[in-house]
C-alpha positions in Angstrom: 0.3 -0.5 0.4 1.3 3.4 -1.2 1.4 6.2 0.6 1.3 10.0 -0.3 3.7 12.1 1.6 3.1 15.8 2.0 5.0 18.1 3.7 3.5 21.2 5.3 6.7 24.6 5.0 7.0 27.5 5.4 9.1 29.8 2.4 10.8 33.0 2.8 11.1 35.2 -0.2 13.6 37.7 -0.8 15.1 40.0 -3.0 18.3 39.0 -3.9 19.7 41.9 -7.2 17.9 40.0 -10.0 16.8 37.1 -8.3 14.3 36.4 -6.0 15.3 33.6 -3.5 12.9 31.2 -1.4 14.5 29.9 1.6 12.7 26.8 3.2 11.8 27.5 7.3 11.9 24.5 8.7 14.7 22.1 6.1 17.9 24.6 5.2 16.6 24.2 2.0 16.7 27.4 -1.0 16.2 27.4 -4.2 16.5 30.9 -7.1 15.0 32.2 -9.8 14.2 35.0 -12.0 10.8 35.8 -10.1 8.9 35.1 -7.3 7.3 31.8 -9.1 10.6 30.2 -10.8 12.0 30.6 -7.3 9.5 29.0 -5.2 9.1 26.6 -7.5 13.0 25.9 -7.8 13.1 25.4 -3.4 9.4 23.0 -4.5 12.2 21.1 -6.1 14.5 20.9 -4.4 12.1 19.9 -1.2 10.6 16.9 -3.5 13.9 15.4 -5.0 14.9 15.6 -1.3 12.4 13.5 -0.1 12.0 11.0 -3.1 15.7 10.4 -2.8 14.4 8.9 0.4 11.8 7.6 -0.5 14.3 5.7 -3.5 16.5 4.8 -0.3 14.3 2.7 0.9 15.1 5.2 4.1 13.1 8.2 6.1 12.1 10.8 3.8 12.5 13.7 6.2 16.1 11.9 6.3 17.6 13.2 3.8 17.1 16.7 4.1 18.3 19.8 6.6 17.9 20.9 9.3 15.8 24.2 9.7 17.1 27.6 8.2 19.5 29.4 11.0 18.1 31.9 13.0 17.8 35.4 10.8 16.0 33.7 8.1 12.7 33.0 11.3 13.2 37.1 12.0 12.1 37.9 9.3 9.2 35.7 8.3 7.3 38.1 11.9 8.3 41.1 9.9 7.2 39.3 6.3 3.8 39.9 5.0 2.0 36.7 3.6 1.7 35.9 -0.1 -1.4 34.1 -0.8 -2.6 31.1 -1.8 -2.5 31.5 -5.8 1.5 30.3 -7.2 -0.1 27.0 -8.7 3.6 25.5 -8.9 3.2 21.8 -9.1 6.4 19.8 -9.3 6.0 16.4 -10.6 8.1 13.4 -9.7 6.6 9.8 -12.5 7.3 6.7 -11.6 6.9 7.0 -8.1 4.4 5.2 -6.8 3.8 7.4 -3.2 4.7 11.2 -4.7 6.0 13.0 -2.4 4.4 16.6 -2.6 4.8 19.9 -0.7 2.0 22.6 0.5 4.4 26.4 0.9 3.3 29.0 2.9 5.0 32.1 1.7 5.7 35.4 2.8 7.7 38.5 1.1 10.1 39.8 3.1 
Protein backbone atom coordinates (compact mmCIF):
# COMPACT_ATOMS: atom_id res chain seq x y z
CA UNK A 1 0.00 0.00 0.00
CA UNK A 2 1.50 3.36 -0.99
CA UNK A 3 1.24 6.46 1.16
CA UNK A 4 1.24 10.02 -0.08
CA UNK A 5 3.99 12.06 1.51
CA UNK A 6 3.08 15.67 2.11
CA UNK A 7 5.47 18.21 3.60
CA UNK A 8 4.05 21.45 5.01
CA UNK A 9 6.65 24.23 5.17
CA UNK A 10 7.13 27.97 5.44
CA UNK A 11 9.03 29.61 2.56
CA UNK A 12 10.53 33.09 2.84
CA UNK A 13 10.93 34.98 -0.45
CA UNK A 14 13.53 37.74 -0.75
CA UNK A 15 14.79 39.82 -3.64
CA UNK A 16 18.59 39.59 -3.98
CA UNK A 17 19.90 41.58 -6.92
CA UNK A 18 18.07 40.51 -10.08
CA UNK A 19 16.89 37.24 -8.50
CA UNK A 20 14.28 36.07 -6.02
CA UNK A 21 15.43 33.59 -3.39
CA UNK A 22 13.00 31.17 -1.76
CA UNK A 23 14.27 29.86 1.60
CA UNK A 24 12.48 27.00 3.33
CA UNK A 25 12.50 27.52 7.11
CA UNK A 26 11.84 24.05 8.49
CA UNK A 27 14.65 22.62 6.34
CA UNK A 28 17.64 24.65 5.18
CA UNK A 29 16.84 24.29 1.48
CA UNK A 30 16.63 27.19 -0.96
CA UNK A 31 15.96 27.93 -4.60
CA UNK A 32 16.27 31.00 -6.79
CA UNK A 33 14.77 32.37 -9.95
CA UNK A 34 14.09 35.52 -11.92
CA UNK A 35 10.51 35.64 -10.61
CA UNK A 36 8.74 34.72 -7.39
CA UNK A 37 7.16 31.77 -9.19
CA UNK A 38 10.53 30.52 -10.47
CA UNK A 39 12.12 30.75 -7.01
CA UNK A 40 9.21 29.01 -5.30
CA UNK A 41 9.26 26.29 -7.97
CA UNK A 42 13.02 25.80 -7.48
CA UNK A 43 12.74 25.32 -3.71
CA UNK A 44 9.76 22.97 -4.18
CA UNK A 45 11.78 20.96 -6.71
CA UNK A 46 14.70 20.71 -4.27
CA UNK A 47 12.44 19.57 -1.41
CA UNK A 48 10.63 16.99 -3.55
CA UNK A 49 13.98 15.70 -4.83
CA UNK A 50 15.20 15.17 -1.24
CA UNK A 51 11.96 13.38 -0.35
CA UNK A 52 12.16 11.19 -3.45
CA UNK A 53 15.77 10.29 -2.65
CA UNK A 54 14.73 9.15 0.83
CA UNK A 55 11.96 7.01 -0.67
CA UNK A 56 14.32 5.47 -3.20
CA UNK A 57 16.83 4.65 -0.47
CA UNK A 58 13.93 3.14 1.54
CA UNK A 59 14.68 5.55 4.40
CA UNK A 60 12.53 8.03 6.24
CA UNK A 61 11.85 10.52 3.42
CA UNK A 62 12.72 13.43 5.72
CA UNK A 63 16.11 11.91 6.66
CA UNK A 64 17.84 13.44 3.63
CA UNK A 65 16.62 16.97 4.43
CA UNK A 66 18.93 19.32 6.35
CA UNK A 67 17.87 20.87 9.66
CA UNK A 68 16.13 24.22 10.06
CA UNK A 69 17.26 27.42 8.37
CA UNK A 70 19.32 29.89 10.45
CA UNK A 71 17.43 32.10 12.93
CA UNK A 72 17.84 35.21 10.75
CA UNK A 73 15.36 33.77 8.24
CA UNK A 74 12.84 32.98 10.98
CA UNK A 75 13.11 36.56 12.25
CA UNK A 76 12.50 37.93 8.74
CA UNK A 77 9.53 35.55 8.43
CA UNK A 78 7.85 37.17 11.43
CA UNK A 79 7.93 40.63 9.83
CA UNK A 80 7.21 39.48 6.26
CA UNK A 81 3.85 39.75 4.58
CA UNK A 82 1.93 36.66 3.58
CA UNK A 83 1.34 35.99 -0.09
CA UNK A 84 -2.01 34.77 -1.28
CA UNK A 85 -2.06 31.08 -2.05
CA UNK A 86 -2.52 31.65 -5.76
CA UNK A 87 0.80 30.30 -7.03
CA UNK A 88 0.22 27.12 -8.93
CA UNK A 89 3.57 25.34 -8.76
CA UNK A 90 2.94 21.63 -9.21
CA UNK A 91 6.20 19.73 -9.32
CA UNK A 92 5.97 16.00 -9.83
CA UNK A 93 8.39 13.17 -10.25
CA UNK A 94 7.27 10.28 -12.42
CA UNK A 95 7.73 6.61 -11.55
CA UNK A 96 7.49 7.10 -7.80
CA UNK A 97 4.61 5.16 -6.26
CA UNK A 98 4.14 7.61 -3.37
CA UNK A 99 4.78 10.93 -5.03
CA UNK A 100 5.98 13.50 -2.48
CA UNK A 101 4.04 16.73 -2.31
CA UNK A 102 5.04 20.07 -0.78
CA UNK A 103 2.53 22.56 0.60
CA UNK A 104 4.09 25.94 1.39
CA UNK A 105 2.96 29.11 3.10
CA UNK A 106 4.80 31.95 1.35
CA UNK A 107 5.90 35.28 2.83
CA UNK A 108 7.92 38.09 1.33
CA UNK A 109 10.48 40.01 3.40
